[in-house]
N, C-alpha and C positions, 0 to 999 in steps of 0.2 A: 911471512906469518909471524905474529908476535911470539916472543919467548917469555917464560916466567921463571923466576928464581925463587925457591922456597928456602928461607933461612931459618935457623934454630929448630929444625926438625929433630925430634928426639931419636936416639939410636934405636929404641924399641919400635917406634913408628916406621922408621926407615927399613928396619929388618922385616917387619910385618908386611910392608908394601912390597918388598922384594919377594917374599914368600908368596904373597897373593898373585903377583905378576907371574912367577914361575908356575903356579898352579893353573893359570889361564894361558900359559904358553906365550907370554908377552914380556917385553922389556919393562923395567920399572917406569920408564918415561911413558911408554904406551899405556901402562896400567893407570898412571896418573891422569892421562888424557881421558880415558874411559870414565874414571871416577868423577872428574870435573864436569865432563859432558853430561853425565847422568844427574849430577847435582844441580846444574843450572838450566838444563833443558830436559826435564823429565818427560817420559813417553806419554804420560796422561795430562800434559799441559793443554790448555785451551788454545786451539789454533783459530785465529780470527776468520780466515777464509772458510774453513770447514764449519765453524759455528754459524756464519751467515748463510751458507748453503743449506745447512740443516733447518734453520728457521724458515727459509723460503720453501723448502720441501713440505714442512709441517703446515704452512699456511696455504699451500697449493699454488704458489706463484709459478707461472709458466713463462717460457720465452716470449710468448705473445704479450703477456702482461708487461714484461720488461721493455719490449719494443714499443708498446703503447706509451709507456712512461717516457721513453727517450724522445718520442715524437712531440710530446706536449711540454717537454722540459724547456725552460727559459734559458737560452744560450748566451744571453747578455752577461757580460762580466759583472761581477759583484761590485758594488760601490763601497769604498772604504767607510768605516764608521766615523762619525763626527762627534767630538766631545766638546762641550762648551766650558 
């Protein structure tokens, strides 16, 4: 698993981080992981699979529709594009 080093963190920020970690019953390192995870992977982010499932439900797409599409799909490999 990757490791991260944070340089030039102010003493005030480090102290605040340690206090926040203690408040949550975690180490400072665990608190930093929670903060970073929340920052880059927010709970309200759009998840592609869920978004596609929601769209198919709204349009009334059924498993039978998907099976029909699979049966009529061209299974031949795509030809590469040619540029002159």
